[in-house]
N, C-alpha and C positions, 0 to 999 in steps of 0.2 A: 609472632603475629598476634595482634590485639584480638582477644576472644570475641569482643562485640562486633568487630569487622567480620570475623569468620562467620559468626551467627547471621549477620546481615546478608552476606554472600550466600550462605546456605539457604536462607529464606527466599532470596531471589531465584535461585536455581530450582528449588523445590516447587515454587508456585508458577514458574514459567518454563515451558519446554525448550524454547530457543532463546538464548540470551547472548547478546554481543556486547562485550566491554570494549569501548572505543573512545577515541578523542573526537569530541563533538557529538552530534546526533545524526540520525538517519537522513534528515533533510539537509544538514550542513556539516559534513565531516570536516574535521580540523587538521587532518593530515592525509597524505596520499595513500598510505597503507589502509587507513580506515575507509577511505573513499573506495578503494578497490574491493575491499571486503563487502561493503554495503552493496556495491554494484553487482557482485556475484550473488549475494543472498536475494537481492531484489528480483533477480531473474527467475528465481525458483519459488520464493516464499512471499505471499502477500502481506504477512504480518508477523512481527517478532519484536522482542523487547531489546532496546538499546540502553546502555548505561554510559553516560558521559563521565569518564574518569577525571576530566579536567575540572569538574565541579566539586570533586571530593578527593583531596590528596591522600586520605587514608585508604579509600577504595582503590585509588590508582596504584599505590604501593602494595596494598593488601592482596589484590588479585594476582599480582606477580608471585607472591609467596604462596597463595592458595593453590595455584595450579603448577607451581614450580616452573613457570614460563616467564622469561625475563622481559618480554615486550608486550605492547598493546598495539593492535586489537587482539582480543581473544574470543573465540566462539565456543560456547557450550551448548550441547544438545542433550536433553534428558539428564542434566547434571554432569555430563562427561565433557572434558576439554577436547575439542577437535583440533584446534591449532590457531595460527595467526593468518595474516593476509596471504602469504605465499601458498600455504597449504589449502586454504579455502578456494582461492582462485584456480589452483591446479585441479582441485576436486571438481570444480565446475567445468573446466575444460575437458576433463576425462569422463564426465558424466556421473561421478561418484557422489556429488553433493546431494542430489535428489534422493539417492538411496539412504544416505546418512540421516536426512530429514524425514524419511519415511514416505517419500513421494515416488510414484512410479515414473520411470524414465519415459519420455515421449517416444513414439514409434519411429520418428524420422520421416514421416510422410511429407513429400514436397507440397507446399500449399499453392493454391491458385491466387495470384495477386494481380490486380489490375492497376496499371499506371497510366494516367492520362497523358496525352501527347505533350502538353506543355511541361509536365513534370518529367517525362522521359527525356525531353530535350535538355533540360537543366542537368539532369543526372548524367546523361551522355557526355555533355561538355565537361563536367567535373572529372569524369574518368579519363577523357582524352587529355586533359591538362596534367594528369598525374599517372604517367605510364607505369604499369606494374601494380597499380592499386585497384581495389575493387570496392564496391559499396557494400557495407555491412548494415543490415537492418536488425534492430533489436526491439522486442516487445516484452517488457518486464511483467511481473505477476500482477501489478496494478494497472496494466494495459497502458503504460506510458511508452510512446513510440520514439525511436531515435534512429538516425542514419549517420554513419561516419565513413570516411575513406581510409583504407588501410590495406596492408598486404593480405592476400588470400590466406585463409585459415584451414588447415587440414581438419576434417571432421565436420565442417560446416556444410550445409546443404546449398546447392546451386539452384537458383530460381531465375527463370527467364520470363519476362513479360514484354512482348513486342520486341523492340530493339534493345531493351535494357536487361542486363544480367546483374544479379546481386547475390550475396551470400547471407545465410540466416542460420543461427544455431537451432538445435532441436527444440529447445524450450520456446523460443520465439515462433518457430514454425508451427507448433501446436496451437498457437493463438492467432495465426495469420491467415487462415483459409478464408477467402472472400474479401480480404482487405483491398481497399481502393486508395491509391495515393494521388492526391491532387495538389495543384499550386494554390496558395492563398496569398492574398495581399494584406499587408500589415503596415503600421506606421514605420517599422524598421526596414521595410522592403518586402521582397518575396520570400515565402517559406513554403513548407509542405503541410498539408492537412491529411489526416489519416481517418478514413471511415471504416471502422472495424465492427462487423456484425457480431463478433465473439465477445466484445467488451460488455460488462454488465452495464445496465442503464444508469444514467447519472442520478445522484440524489436529488429528489424533487423538493421544492419549497412549498410548505403548507401555511396558509394564513391562519390566524387565530379564529377567524370566522369559519373557515373550512374545518378546523379541528373541532369546534363546537358542534358543527353539523355532523361530523363523523362520529363523535362520541354518543350522539343520540340516534344515529341512523347507521348506515354502512357505507363503505367505499364502493366503487364500481365493481370491485371483485366479489362483493357480497360478504366480505370479511370485515369485522370490526378491527381497527388498528390497535396494536400494542403501543402504549405511550411510556417512554422512559425518561427520567430526569437525570441528567449526567452531572448535576452539581453536587457539591459536598454536603455533608450533614449540616454544617453551619448555615449555609444558604437555604437549605430546605426548611430549617427551623424558622426562618424569617417568613418565607412565603412558599407555598406548594400547591399543586393541583391534586385533588383527591384521586383522580383517575390515573395518575402517573406512578409507576414503580421506580424506586431508586435504581440507578445503574451501579449496583454494588456487586459483590460476589454472587449473590442469589440472582440478581438481574442478569448478569453475564451468563450464568447457567441456564436461565430461562430462554434467553435469545439463542443460545447454542442448541436448545432442544426444539426450536421452531423451524418449520419448513422455510427454505430460503426465499420463497415468494410471499411470505406473510407480510402484510402491511405493518411497518414499524415506524413510529414517529419518535424522534429524539428532541428534547428541549433543554435549554439552559437558561441563563439570565436574559441574554439578548440574541442568542443564535450562533455565536462563534464557536464555542466549545462543542455544541451539539452537532454542528456541521462536520467538525473534525472526527467525532465519534462515528457519525453516519458514513463518512468516507472510509473509515477503517472497516466497517462491515461490508461496504461495497467491494472493497478489495478482496474480501473473503467470499464473494460470490452471492451476497444477498441482493435481490433484484427489485424490491418494492419498498424503498427507504425514503423517509421524509424528514426534513428539518423544519422545526417550527420557526417561521420567520419572526424575528423580534422577540422570541422567547417568552418567558413568563411575564416580562415587563410589558410586552404588547398585550398579553391576556389581561393583565391588571388594568391597563388604560383603555382597552377597547371592548372587553367582554364583561369582566367582573371586578368592579372597583373595590370589593371587599378583600380582595387578595392584595396584601401590602406591596408597595413598591420600595425599592432600596437602591 
């Protein structure tokens, strides 16, 4: 095994507690086994590192030699190889996955779920058309909701709401109490909407005018916001805001030391990358997050023309 590849893998594992080597990425797995592994991890963990082995043939072959495991995906936790797709999905089904990740297993309390009559009718018709099937509700760690039809699963919790019965796993159940399921109309037809009081609030958009006011006054909470620049050093060298801290290793540590209700604003060039970073912290439970709409480009054009545009 190439020593440079071994060092690169060592560095990844030492600086990230949970690493999944897979085909594709978390948003778009490129094989069924990777997709199954991501689905299991997403139910338990809001954030983890994925490495797309298809982007680097040396990593793809090197990780097989590194852990003496012949296939991908491969999950590592605290530098230790846990296994591939079958092992990870089995550990989720048995409840072991949370323990390996250092997360307490949910109690298994049956949640209260409200299903509107129109939604209940659609769900009831679906079950009647598929005898022997039941509705399975999943809520992952990022509070993405989904419902599927499938055979009943041992170990799942049975939930009844009016005329509708469904099954839910323990991790989803811990996120479901007070959930309301309604019908929504869309261009593609009818679908379901999920109003979940347990979900962290969405990332809010902040205008450059609002940021200017916030930097000289306070937000409604009475706390001044922290401002983080998620761009790289090359872009910060061209244009930067003096109030912004770089989102580097020190910046990450700073955020991890803040209370989860601290006002935090992220910015980049025009707002795309900073939105993604803010969503990452939303999944981790931070509840007072802002994305600077238009980024530093809008600041240059609308607030301070001495800040260069690029």
